[in-house]
SENURO-736257 format. One line per field, with one value per residue (C-alpha): residue number from 1; residue in one letter; x, y, z. Coordinates in nm, 3 decimals. Example, Ala and Ser with C-alpha at 12.3 -4.5 7.8 and 13.67 -1.06 7.14 Angstrom:
2
n (1 | 2)
res (a | s)
c1 (1.230 | 1.367)
c2 (-0.450 | -0.106)
c3 (0.780 | 0.714)
//
This chain:
363
n (1 | 2 | 3 | 4 | 5 | 6 | 7 | 8 | 9 | 10 | 11 | 12 | 13 | 14 | 15 | 16 | 17 | 18 | 19 | 20 | 21 | 22 | 23 | 24 | 25 | 26 | 27 | 28 | 29 | 30 | 31 | 32 | 33 | 34 | 35 | 36 | 37 | 38 | 39 | 40 | 41 | 42 | 43 | 44 | 45 | 46 | 47 | 48 | 49 | 50 | 51 | 52 | 53 | 54 | 55 | 56 | 57 | 58 | 59 | 60 | 61 | 62 | 63 | 64 | 65 | 66 | 67 | 68 | 69 | 70 | 71 | 72 | 73 | 74 | 75 | 76 | 77 | 78 | 79 | 80 | 81 | 82 | 83 | 84 | 85 | 86 | 87 | 88 | 89 | 90 | 91 | 92 | 93 | 94 | 95 | 96 | 97 | 98 | 99 | 100 | 101 | 102 | 103 | 104 | 105 | 106 | 107 | 108 | 109 | 110 | 111 | 112 | 113 | 114 | 115 | 116 | 117 | 118 | 119 | 120 | 121 | 122 | 123 | 124 | 125 | 126 | 127 | 128 | 129 | 130 | 131 | 132 | 133 | 134 | 135 | 136 | 137 | 138 | 139 | 140 | 141 | 142 | 143 | 144 | 145 | 146 | 147 | 148 | 149 | 150 | 151 | 152 | 153 | 154 | 155 | 156 | 157 | 158 | 159 | 160 | 161 | 162 | 163 | 164 | 165 | 166 | 167 | 168 | 169 | 170 | 171 | 172 | 173 | 174 | 175 | 176 | 177 | 178 | 179 | 180 | 181 | 182 | 183 | 184 | 185 | 186 | 187 | 188 | 189 | 190 | 191 | 192 | 193 | 194 | 195 | 196 | 197 | 198 | 199 | 200 | 201 | 202 | 203 | 204 | 205 | 206 | 207 | 208 | 209 | 210 | 211 | 212 | 213 | 214 | 215 | 216 | 217 | 218 | 219 | 220 | 221 | 222 | 223 | 224 | 225 | 226 | 227 | 228 | 229 | 230 | 231 | 232 | 233 | 234 | 235 | 236 | 237 | 238 | 239 | 240 | 241 | 242 | 243 | 244 | 245 | 246 | 247 | 248 | 249 | 250 | 251 | 252 | 253 | 254 | 255 | 256 | 257 | 258 | 259 | 260 | 261 | 262 | 263 | 264 | 265 | 266 | 267 | 268 | 269 | 270 | 271 | 272 | 273 | 274 | 275 | 276 | 277 | 278 | 279 | 280 | 281 | 282 | 283 | 284 | 285 | 286 | 287 | 288 | 289 | 290 | 291 | 292 | 293 | 294 | 295 | 296 | 297 | 298 | 299 | 300 | 301 | 302 | 303 | 304 | 305 | 306 | 307 | 308 | 309 | 310 | 311 | 312 | 313 | 314 | 315 | 316 | 317 | 318 | 319 | 320 | 321 | 322 | 323 | 324 | 325 | 326 | 327 | 328 | 329 | 330 | 331 | 332 | 333 | 334 | 335 | 336 | 337 | 338 | 339 | 340 | 341 | 342 | 343 | 344 | 345 | 346 | 347 | 348 | 349 | 350 | 351 | 352 | 353 | 354 | 355 | 356 | 357 | 358 | 359 | 360 | 361 | 362 | 363)
res (x | x | x | x | x | x | x | x | x | x | x | x | x | x | x | x | x | x | x | x | x | x | x | x | x | x | x | x | x | x | x | x | x | x | x | x | x | x | x | x | x | x | x | x | x | x | x | x | x | x | x | x | x | x | x | x | x | x | x | x | x | x | x | x | x | x | x | x | x | x | x | x | x | x | x | x | x | x | x | x | x | x | x | x | x | x | x | x | x | x | x | x | x | x | x | x | x | x | x | x | x | x | x | x | x | x | x | x | x | x | x | x | x | x | x | x | x | x | x | x | x | x | x | x | x | x | x | x | x | x | x | x | x | x | x | x | x | x | x | x | x | x | x | x | x | x | x | x | x | x | x | x | x | x | x | x | x | x | x | x | x | x | x | x | x | x | x | x | x | x | x | x | x | x | x | x | x | x | x | x | x | x | x | x | x | x | x | x | x | x | x | x | x | x | x | x | x | x | x | x | x | x | x | x | x | x | x | x | x | x | x | x | x | x | x | x | x | x | x | x | x | x | x | x | x | x | x | x | x | x | x | x | x | x | x | x | x | x | x | x | x | x | x | x | x | x | x | x | x | x | x | x | x | x | x | x | x | x | x | x | x | x | x | x | x | x | x | x | x | x | x | x | x | x | x | x | x | x | x | x | x | x | x | x | x | x | x | x | x | x | x | x | x | x | x | x | x | x | x | x | x | x | x | x | x | x | x | x | x | x | x | x | x | x | x | x | x | x | x | x | x | x | x | x | x | x | x | x | x | x | x | x | x | x | x | x | x | x | x | x | x | x | x | x | x | x | x | x | x | x | x | x | x | x | x | x | x | x | x | x | x | x | x)
c1 (-3.734 | -3.852 | -4.223 | -4.286 | -4.477 | -4.594 | -4.603 | -4.807 | -4.825 | -5.074 | -5.406 | -5.613 | -5.979 | -6.157 | -6.484 | -6.499 | -6.403 | -6.677 | -6.940 | -6.823 | -6.851 | -7.195 | -7.317 | -7.370 | -7.147 | -6.956 | -6.580 | -6.359 | -6.049 | -5.965 | -5.948 | -5.728 | -5.798 | -5.607 | -5.669 | -5.296 | -4.951 | -4.685 | -4.412 | -4.145 | -4.326 | -4.359 | -3.995 | -3.877 | -4.084 | -3.996 | -3.624 | -3.607 | -3.872 | -3.903 | -3.532 | -3.607 | -3.453 | -3.697 | -3.766 | -3.854 | -4.131 | -4.049 | -4.210 | -3.938 | -3.995 | -4.374 | -4.450 | -4.183 | -4.313 | -4.674 | -4.569 | -4.382 | -4.695 | -4.907 | -4.639 | -4.647 | -5.022 | -5.011 | -4.732 | -4.892 | -5.215 | -5.455 | -5.722 | -5.696 | -5.458 | -5.572 | -5.440 | -5.476 | -5.398 | -5.462 | -5.611 | -5.412 | -5.547 | -5.279 | -5.297 | -5.110 | -4.941 | -4.728 | -4.422 | -4.235 | -3.973 | -4.095 | -3.996 | -4.151 | -3.966 | -3.927 | -3.899 | -3.992 | -3.758 | -4.046 | -4.416 | -4.671 | -5.020 | -5.279 | -5.311 | -5.618 | -5.678 | -5.708 | -5.663 | -5.634 | -5.987 | -6.117 | -6.361 | -6.514 | -6.214 | -5.989 | -6.240 | -6.217 | -5.836 | -5.778 | -5.610 | -5.889 | -5.788 | -5.932 | -6.106 | -5.879 | -5.576 | -5.682 | -5.418 | -5.553 | -5.223 | -5.144 | -5.477 | -5.425 | -5.077 | -5.205 | -5.490 | -5.246 | -5.022 | -5.261 | -5.209 | -5.494 | -5.779 | -5.664 | -5.853 | -5.824 | -5.998 | -5.936 | -5.940 | -5.834 | -5.761 | -5.874 | -6.250 | -6.487 | -6.494 | -6.119 | -6.017 | -6.279 | -6.243 | -5.868 | -5.683 | -5.898 | -6.089 | -5.908 | -6.128 | -6.142 | -6.210 | -6.478 | -6.651 | -6.689 | -6.794 | -7.074 | -7.239 | -7.107 | -7.119 | -7.261 | -7.290 | -6.909 | -6.866 | -7.126 | -6.952 | -6.619 | -6.768 | -6.960 | -6.662 | -6.450 | -6.735 | -6.779 | -6.407 | -6.401 | -6.728 | -6.571 | -6.283 | -6.512 | -6.724 | -6.416 | -6.205 | -6.492 | -6.441 | -6.090 | -6.070 | -6.019 | -6.147 | -6.387 | -6.478 | -6.395 | -6.227 | -6.283 | -6.161 | -6.325 | -6.261 | -6.571 | -6.524 | -6.317 | -6.345 | -6.689 | -6.872 | -6.862 | -6.679 | -6.993 | -7.355 | -7.548 | -7.755 | -7.450 | -7.303 | -7.632 | -7.613 | -7.243 | -7.092 | -7.329 | -7.497 | -7.158 | -7.084 | -7.427 | -7.340 | -7.015 | -7.199 | -7.451 | -7.170 | -7.022 | -7.351 | -7.469 | -7.160 | -7.187 | -6.894 | -6.846 | -6.808 | -6.598 | -6.602 | -6.317 | -6.401 | -6.215 | -6.386 | -6.723 | -6.985 | -7.261 | -7.492 | -7.485 | -7.403 | -7.765 | -7.734 | -7.439 | -7.602 | -7.959 | -7.933 | -7.583 | -7.586 | -7.216 | -7.112 | -6.847 | -6.725 | -6.366 | -6.185 | -6.235 | -6.094 | -6.169 | -6.229 | -6.498 | -6.665 | -6.478 | -6.514 | -6.694 | -6.963 | -7.008 | -7.029 | -7.299 | -7.502 | -7.459 | -7.292 | -7.615 | -7.647 | -7.293 | -6.949 | -6.706 | -6.340 | -6.036 | -6.071 | -5.741 | -5.694 | -5.382 | -5.273 | -5.281 | -5.118 | -4.838 | -4.785 | -4.887 | -4.629 | -4.667 | -4.860 | -5.118 | -5.147 | -5.219 | -5.478 | -5.641 | -5.652 | -5.793 | -6.062 | -6.167 | -6.176 | -6.381 | -6.640 | -6.645 | -6.589 | -6.703 | -6.962 | -6.907 | -6.571 | -6.208 | -5.908 | -5.688 | -5.585 | -5.838 | -5.692 | -5.371 | -5.022 | -4.834 | -4.457 | -4.466 | -4.629 | -4.364 | -4.345 | -4.329 | -4.664 | -4.824 | -4.695 | -4.813 | -5.164 | -5.154 | -5.004 | -5.283 | -5.532 | -5.351 | -5.356 | -5.723 | -5.939 | -6.263 | -6.513)
c2 (5.281 | 5.609 | 5.612 | 5.914 | 6.103 | 6.434 | 6.681 | 6.951 | 7.300 | 7.257 | 7.438 | 7.339 | 7.427 | 7.286 | 7.462 | 7.290 | 6.958 | 6.997 | 7.051 | 6.733 | 6.532 | 6.670 | 6.582 | 6.945 | 6.924 | 6.685 | 6.664 | 6.823 | 6.647 | 6.366 | 6.487 | 6.303 | 6.187 | 6.017 | 5.968 | 5.977 | 5.891 | 5.741 | 5.976 | 5.772 | 5.808 | 6.183 | 6.223 | 6.007 | 6.195 | 6.536 | 6.466 | 6.255 | 6.417 | 6.770 | 6.808 | 6.963 | 6.888 | 6.714 | 6.882 | 6.655 | 6.764 | 6.947 | 7.231 | 7.462 | 7.344 | 7.317 | 7.585 | 7.461 | 7.107 | 7.207 | 7.416 | 7.109 | 6.895 | 7.139 | 7.156 | 6.776 | 6.759 | 7.069 | 6.955 | 6.615 | 6.776 | 6.754 | 7.018 | 6.988 | 6.888 | 6.660 | 6.790 | 6.558 | 6.564 | 6.767 | 6.497 | 6.207 | 5.911 | 5.716 | 5.340 | 5.014 | 4.894 | 4.614 | 4.647 | 4.441 | 4.489 | 4.687 | 4.504 | 4.760 | 4.903 | 5.236 | 5.091 | 5.280 | 5.051 | 4.927 | 4.887 | 4.944 | 4.806 | 4.816 | 4.584 | 4.383 | 4.197 | 4.425 | 4.799 | 5.080 | 5.053 | 4.731 | 4.878 | 5.202 | 5.272 | 5.266 | 5.489 | 5.753 | 5.735 | 5.750 | 6.076 | 6.190 | 6.472 | 6.801 | 7.034 | 7.323 | 7.106 | 7.041 | 7.191 | 7.378 | 7.543 | 7.311 | 7.398 | 7.770 | 7.752 | 7.547 | 7.792 | 8.080 | 7.894 | 7.733 | 7.814 | 7.984 | 7.741 | 7.484 | 7.401 | 7.180 | 6.860 | 6.794 | 6.510 | 6.516 | 6.147 | 5.794 | 5.737 | 5.675 | 5.299 | 5.264 | 5.459 | 5.303 | 4.941 | 4.931 | 5.202 | 5.216 | 4.892 | 4.636 | 4.441 | 4.119 | 4.302 | 4.515 | 4.203 | 4.064 | 4.399 | 4.437 | 4.149 | 4.205 | 4.586 | 4.754 | 5.086 | 5.101 | 5.036 | 5.302 | 5.542 | 5.501 | 5.547 | 5.854 | 6.017 | 5.968 | 6.090 | 6.405 | 6.491 | 6.458 | 6.654 | 6.940 | 6.948 | 6.969 | 7.244 | 7.463 | 7.371 | 7.452 | 7.819 | 7.824 | 7.979 | 7.738 | 7.434 | 7.295 | 6.966 | 6.669 | 6.351 | 6.117 | 5.759 | 5.489 | 5.128 | 4.926 | 4.601 | 4.318 | 4.118 | 3.969 | 4.185 | 4.459 | 4.396 | 4.469 | 4.397 | 4.672 | 4.716 | 4.792 | 5.023 | 5.212 | 5.260 | 5.330 | 5.472 | 5.589 | 5.865 | 6.033 | 6.042 | 6.192 | 6.470 | 6.543 | 6.556 | 6.799 | 7.037 | 7.018 | 7.065 | 7.344 | 7.535 | 7.446 | 7.201 | 6.837 | 6.510 | 6.238 | 5.904 | 5.652 | 5.302 | 4.978 | 4.642 | 4.515 | 4.753 | 4.682 | 4.588 | 4.951 | 5.149 | 5.264 | 5.412 | 5.623 | 5.731 | 5.804 | 5.869 | 6.005 | 6.165 | 6.145 | 6.325 | 6.077 | 5.728 | 5.603 | 5.268 | 4.986 | 4.640 | 4.444 | 4.117 | 4.284 | 4.510 | 4.675 | 5.051 | 5.042 | 4.810 | 5.040 | 5.334 | 5.157 | 5.086 | 5.410 | 5.667 | 5.857 | 5.915 | 5.989 | 6.057 | 5.768 | 5.820 | 5.619 | 5.247 | 5.143 | 4.816 | 4.839 | 4.484 | 4.559 | 4.898 | 4.717 | 4.416 | 4.506 | 4.596 | 4.926 | 4.789 | 4.607 | 4.884 | 5.145 | 4.917 | 4.853 | 5.225 | 5.320 | 5.058 | 5.217 | 5.562 | 5.439 | 5.292 | 5.568 | 5.899 | 6.173 | 6.216 | 6.206 | 6.028 | 6.101 | 5.878 | 5.737 | 5.424 | 5.196 | 5.279 | 5.484 | 5.512 | 5.285 | 5.259 | 4.910 | 5.038 | 5.107 | 5.484 | 5.445 | 5.265 | 5.546 | 5.798 | 5.579 | 5.589 | 5.969 | 5.991 | 5.777 | 6.019 | 6.314 | 6.145 | 6.052 | 6.244 | 6.048 | 6.290)
c3 (-5.305 | -5.453 | -5.373 | -5.593 | -5.328 | -5.465 | -5.179 | -5.344 | -5.206 | -4.921 | -4.942 | -4.638 | -4.645 | -4.343 | -4.417 | -4.753 | -4.594 | -4.335 | -4.605 | -4.780 | -4.458 | -4.377 | -4.726 | -4.824 | -5.131 | -5.353 | -5.294 | -5.557 | -5.423 | -5.182 | -4.823 | -4.574 | -4.221 | -3.939 | -3.571 | -3.498 | -3.627 | -3.404 | -3.285 | -3.467 | -3.801 | -3.766 | -3.671 | -3.963 | -4.222 | -4.079 | -4.102 | -4.421 | -4.640 | -4.502 | -4.428 | -4.089 | -3.751 | -3.517 | -3.182 | -2.890 | -2.654 | -2.332 | -2.141 | -2.273 | -2.631 | -2.609 | -2.867 | -3.108 | -3.074 | -3.143 | -3.444 | -3.567 | -3.517 | -3.715 | -3.985 | -4.022 | -4.084 | -4.303 | -4.534 | -4.588 | -4.704 | -4.411 | -4.354 | -3.977 | -3.703 | -3.422 | -3.091 | -2.793 | -2.422 | -2.112 | -1.890 | -1.746 | -1.548 | -1.360 | -1.397 | -1.433 | -1.749 | -1.891 | -2.113 | -2.366 | -2.636 | -2.939 | -3.258 | -3.499 | -3.800 | -3.619 | -3.269 | -2.953 | -2.758 | -2.544 | -2.620 | -2.344 | -2.299 | -2.024 | -1.728 | -1.822 | -1.496 | -1.191 | -1.220 | -0.967 | -0.827 | -0.668 | -0.414 | -0.290 | -0.067 | -0.375 | -0.553 | -0.280 | -0.260 | -0.634 | -0.749 | -0.979 | -1.216 | -1.096 | -1.342 | -1.242 | -1.330 | -1.690 | -1.917 | -2.221 | -2.313 | -2.605 | -2.766 | -2.714 | -2.868 | -3.162 | -3.222 | -3.264 | -3.508 | -3.758 | -4.127 | -4.310 | -4.379 | -4.124 | -3.804 | -3.495 | -3.389 | -3.021 | -2.768 | -2.401 | -2.340 | -2.417 | -2.399 | -2.111 | -2.166 | -2.223 | -1.915 | -1.688 | -1.800 | -1.862 | -1.670 | -1.358 | -1.303 | -1.515 | -1.753 | -1.554 | -1.228 | -1.394 | -1.528 | -1.178 | -1.034 | -1.289 | -1.105 | -0.753 | -0.724 | -1.032 | -0.849 | -0.821 | -1.193 | -1.267 | -1.029 | -1.204 | -1.553 | -1.444 | -1.276 | -1.588 | -1.808 | -1.602 | -1.617 | -1.997 | -2.017 | -1.822 | -2.070 | -2.373 | -2.216 | -2.186 | -2.489 | -2.725 | -2.637 | -2.786 | -3.132 | -3.424 | -3.238 | -3.498 | -3.341 | -3.121 | -3.248 | -2.956 | -2.946 | -2.735 | -2.836 | -2.748 | -2.934 | -3.075 | -3.398 | -3.346 | -3.090 | -2.828 | -2.501 | -2.301 | -2.386 | -2.567 | -2.251 | -2.038 | -2.301 | -2.309 | -1.932 | -1.889 | -2.208 | -2.479 | -2.272 | -2.222 | -2.593 | -2.646 | -2.400 | -2.584 | -2.917 | -2.770 | -2.670 | -3.020 | -3.205 | -2.975 | -3.086 | -3.454 | -3.437 | -3.537 | -3.345 | -3.505 | -3.327 | -3.345 | -3.223 | -3.286 | -3.307 | -3.420 | -3.280 | -3.529 | -3.242 | -3.122 | -3.437 | -3.466 | -3.116 | -3.226 | -3.552 | -3.440 | -3.065 | -3.008 | -3.357 | -3.435 | -3.752 | -3.866 | -3.783 | -3.791 | -3.755 | -4.001 | -4.045 | -4.361 | -4.177 | -3.964 | -4.221 | -4.511 | -4.525 | -4.861 | -4.720 | -4.420 | -4.660 | -4.861 | -4.546 | -4.353 | -4.580 | -4.639 | -4.263 | -4.139 | -4.285 | -4.322 | -4.230 | -4.336 | -4.389 | -4.551 | -4.363 | -4.144 | -4.223 | -4.597 | -4.544 | -4.363 | -4.590 | -4.948 | -5.211 | -5.398 | -5.697 | -5.488 | -5.231 | -5.498 | -5.657 | -5.317 | -5.223 | -5.566 | -5.519 | -5.189 | -5.346 | -5.641 | -5.403 | -5.139 | -5.319 | -5.367 | -5.089 | -4.712 | -4.723 | -4.632 | -4.704 | -4.431 | -4.247 | -4.086 | -3.744 | -3.716 | -3.863 | -3.625 | -3.618 | -3.772 | -4.094 | -4.360 | -4.398 | -4.775 | -4.770 | -4.570 | -4.824 | -5.113 | -4.968 | -4.955 | -5.302 | -5.443 | -5.288 | -5.446 | -5.786 | -5.775 | -6.021 | -6.073 | -5.927)
//
């Protein structure tokens, strides 16, 4: 199927985009946003639509790979590239066959029962990343290769909650420890928080870093995984520290969080003071309803429901995306998926979403 994607000559302007998100001006075009796109999607588009040979990542090809990453975001019309990595926490995982359209071969997910740390002895033995081992080279390479007008949003790893509860403790184990040894849970969260904090303190000094786009999934369809009280003790203070680094340097903090976190959204808006919120699912709260409630306080990112992006035909998808734009534009909004461009989303549907944004003219 010819999706009729119109890849216009890119003209990134992050400074303009930033003013739109901060509510300082009305948008004069639709800006795009994504947390990430699966490797398979980027490779497919690069080869089929750009006509360029894909380069796999390796230490030898690091600069070529990063240039390719920037090129992908640039050619599809984004004002920024999200560069992620530099900190790795070893943990357990499970695997199964990946049945997606652009299959990885195997799909991996976290071990939800018991992780790497069950007691204080495990805590002391765990190979915690050292601050001197944090690798900033990908950010330095990206900084030198950005097209005019384009900037970087950065993220070192998954979030404080995700790493602590999934990779290190295991959710079931953590739940017991909250009652049996809360100090251990607190110790794990704080160690992870400090490591990420060290990253942000240093990466902010790199030229063209214009903000942090940190993910930390705190909820599921009906609520947060932990009570608001525990999140306020273990997680929220760390995000506030990261925001303070960003704002002190005149940069932005975009927060991605899956699930229903309405019981703590005021904490993130008024206490943490995030600049923008990302991750929406229509059955929890459609993006246009969130925009109506909170759009005068923070920017709203994405919101095209992933289920609809995956299953709708072209006619209905265009109608759905136009409806979102009509309700959310032109202030403090950017168009994108409700979560990310996974390898099970038809590539044509992803490009249709972008094309609808390029066509939109009701400002």
